[in-house]
N, C-alpha and C positions, 0 to 999 in steps of 0.2 A: 504494500500500500504506500502510495506517495503522500507524505504529509505536507500540507500547505505551510509554507514559511512566509510570514508577513514581513516583507522587506521595508526598509526605511524609505519613505516617500518624501522627497524634498518639498519644502513649502513652496507655494506659488511664487512668492517674492524671490526666494533663493533660486528657483528654477529659471525665472526670467533673467536674473543677473548672470547665471551661468551661460544661458543661450546668447545673451548679448556679448559676452566675453569672447566666445569662439566663433560667432557667425561671420566675422570678417577675416578670419584666419585664412591663410593659403592652404591648398590641399595638403602640402607636406606637413605643415604645422598641425592641421586638423587630424591627420592620421596618427599623430603621436598621443592623442587624447584617449582616455579610457571611456567606455560606454557609461560607467556609473558616474562620471564627472560631467556629463552633458546636461544634466537637469531636465531630461525629456519626460514628458507626461502626455497621455492621451488628451486629458482635459486642457482646453485652450489651444490645441493643435489643429491643423487642417483635418485630422482624422475624425475629430469629435462630431462634426456635422454629419458626416457620412454614416457614422455609427448610429446617430439618432434617426437618420433616415431608414436604416435597416430595421431598427426597433419599431418604427411607425409601420413599415410594410408587414412585419410579423403581427403586430396588433390588429392591423386591418384584416388579417386572415384568422384572427382569433387564437393565435399562438401565444401562450403566456410566457414561454421561455424567451429570455433576452440574453443571448450569449455574452458573457463578460469579455472585454477586450483589453489586452495589455501589449506593451512594446517588447519585441524580442529582435533577434538578428534577422529572422526570415518569417515568411508566411507559414503558419502551420496550425493544425488543431490536434492536440494530443488525444490518443485513444482514451475513452472514458471521461473526457473533460468537456463539458458543454460551454467551451470558451474558445476564443480566437486570438492567436498571436499575430500581430501586425508588424512588418519591418520598421525598424527605428527610423530609416531614412525618409519615411513618409510623414514624420512628425515635424519636419522643418524644411523649408525650401532649400536652404544651404546644403543639407545632407542629401536631398534629392538630386541636386546638381552634382555632388560628389559621386553618387551612385551611377549616374548616367555617364560621367566622365570615365570612370574606371570599368564599368560593366557594359557600356554602350546603351543600356536601357535601364529604366527604373520600373520594375514590375508594380503596376498599380499607381503610377506616377501622375495620372490625370483622373478627374472625378469619375469619368465613365468606366475606365478599366478598373478603378478602385472598387466601385460598386459591384462590378461583375465578379471580381475575386471575392469580395466580402460575402456576396450571396452564396457563392460556391462553398466557402468555409463555413457559413451558417448552416449549410446542408449537413456537413460533418458534425457540427455542434448539436444540431437538432437530433441527428441520428444517435449521438451519444446520450443526449438528455432523456430521450424516450426509449432508449435501447431497441431501436427499430430493427437493427440487423439480426436480432435474435428471433424475429418473427418469421414464421414459416413462409408467409406470402412474400416477404422481402427476399428471402433466399431463392424462392422459386422464380422470381422475376429478375433479380439482379445477379444472383449467384452467391457463392460463399465468401463472406468477408474475410475468412481465414486463409484464403488463397495467398500464396507467396507474392509479395509485392515486387514487381519487376524493376530493374534499374533503367530499362528502356522498353519501348513497345513499338510494334509496327502498325502504323495507321492504315485503315481501310476507308478511304474517302467516300466510296460509293455506298457504304453500308447505311441502311435506314433503321437499324436496330438501336441507334444511339442518338440522343439529342446533341445539338451544337450550342455551346455557350462560351467557354473560354477560348476556343480555337485549338488547333493542332489535334482535333478529334480526341480530346483529352478523356472523354467518357469511356473510351476503349481501353484505357490503361489498367483498370482494376474495378471490381464490383463496387467498392466504396466510392471511387471517383465517378462511376456511372450514376450512383444514387445522388451524390452531391451536385453533379451537373444537371440531373433531372430536376432536383429540388430547386436549383437556381432558376431554371427556365420557368418552373411552376410559380415561383415567388415573384419574378420580375413583373412589375405592373405593365399592363397592356401588351403582354408578350403574344397574345392570341395563339397560344399553343394548341388549342383544340382545332383551330383551322390550319395552322401551319403544318402540323404533324398528322393530319388526317390521312389514313391509309398506310401509315408507317407502323412497323412493329414497335417503335419507340413510344407510340401513343399509349400502349398498355402500361408502360412504366410511369408515364405522367398520370394516368388514371389511378394507379396504385398510390402514388404520392398524394393525390387528392383525397383518396380514401383514408390513408393513414393520418393525414393532417385534419381531416374532418373528425376522426375518432379522438385526436389529441386536443381538439378545440376546447379551450376553457379549462383544460386539465393542468394541474401542477405537475411538472416533469418529475419522475422518480429520482433522477440524478441531478443534484443541484449544487455540487461542490464548486468552489471558486478558486481551485488550484490554478496557479500561474507557473508555467514551466519556463525556466531560463529568462526571467524578466531582465530588462536592460539595467534597472537601477542596482542590481546586485552583480552585474557582469563587470569584472575587472580587466577584461581583455581590451587592448587598444584597437582603434579602428584599423590601423595598419596591419595588425595580426589577423583581424577578421578578413580583410580583403586579400591578404596573401593566401589564406586558406580557401577563400571562395574562388579566387582565380585559379588556384591549383586544382580545385575540385572540378570546375567547369572545363578546364583544359583537358581533362581526361575523356570528355565526351565530344563527339563530332557534332557540330551544329547541324540542325535540320537542313535538308536540301533547299527549302524555301529561303531560309535565312542566308545561306551561303550565296545563292544566286542574286537575291535582292541586294545584298551588301556589295556584291561584285559590280552590279549594273547601275546602282544608284549611290547617292552620296549621303553620308552621315553628317557632313558639315554643310551648312547652307551656303551654296556657291555665290549667291547674290541676294540682295534684300527681297526681291520680288519672286524668288524661286518657289516653285509650286511643290507642295508635299506630294509624295508618291501616292499616299492613301487617297488624297483628294482627286488626283488624276484617275486612279482606278475606279473610284466611286462614280465619277462623271462619265466614264466610258465602259462601265460594267456590262450593260446590256449588249452593246456592240461587240465587245470582246467575247462574251459568252456565245453569242449567235455565230460569229465567224469561226471560232476555234472548234466549237462542237460540230459545225457543218463540215469544216475541212478535215477534221480527224474522225468524223463519224462516231462521236462519243455522245452519250446522253447529256442533255443540258444540265441536269441535276449535278452530275459529277463535276462538270466544268465550273458550274456556279459555286460549288463548295470550295474548289481550289482558288477561285477568285476571292472568295470570302477570307480564306486563310492568308492570301497575299495581302489583303487590306489590313487584316489584324496584325500581321507581323511587321508590315511597313509602318503602321501606326506605332507599334511598340518600339521599333528601332528608330523612329523619327527620321525617316529618309526623305531626301529631296531629289528632284530630277536634276540632271546636269545640263542638258541642252535645252532646245525649245520644246514646246508642248507636242508638236507633231512627231518629232523624233522619239520623244519619250513614249508616246502611244505605240509606235512600232516596236520599241524595246519591250514594253509591257506585253504586247501580243506575242513576241518571240518567247518571252519567259513563260507565259501561260501555255503556249504550245509545247514547250520543253517539259514543263511539269506535268501537263495532261498526258503526254506520251509516256513519261516514266510511270505515272500512276496506272495507265491503261495496261502497261506491261507487267504490273505487279511489283515494280521496284519502288515501294513506298519507303519513305525515310524512317529511320529508327529514332523516335523522339526520346530524348533523355528526360528523366523525372527528377 
């Protein structure tokens, strides 16, 4: 049994002084600081508003459980804990910039992607709170939660057995991720999941989530512990040590095919002030790209559409810009889509690291 340890929480005034002291430091100076000296808290940070929004969405569905949120090194929801750890770098814009500089992206670094990840993690927390994975109907639809968790998985873009929420076909990684992704789609306001997933085997999963949440409506969850695993305020590691470990970890895994090609063809640096974002270009030309590539390669529009969606998600996360003019960029995007669609149609799906 994990015993909850109540860490020392800095006073709001002391936390503000600490943040003001380091927010103007250079990257090299910032990396020398320890996590516990940053004075970071969820309260008063950009995270707080999104957490309140999540709670409002849960209340609107009649769910009494409100997952507690704390700051840690990464996103995670511990097994058996109805709470969510949020990365420290999202608590202050200066740390978000540092994360992007060192890792090329900040996962959850904008309000839209933050809410998508938060709803996904809320799925894990609700699963823990109501012990849903123990239910026979859960196992029959999603599979066994005790399956070994893979270090990487092979995506099947054309499968309709899974919902799409975070991107990279993440629901295919493990039964618990399948549930969390399905829960997130169900929870998202105005997601129109009944219409979007009509005729899909994935609809059965969404209907089960609806059933389980109807049964849980108004009920106090049986698991209500407030355990916080590896909170920032007790972490004596420096930011430099954290990023050395993180870079070494991600260096062991090959980036997904989509990331590799996107970063090869487009720019992570804004080449000029009026440069267009790749995600904006793809959204504006999505329909034409899908029609042309599906027709030329003889592939189902659905499969091509999902690849375009993945391209948009990843170029958004990587914050990429086009290099030349708009017309040339559309040609490059079409070539990339044709390349990826050909690979997927031949079964050469990328292995996604977890």
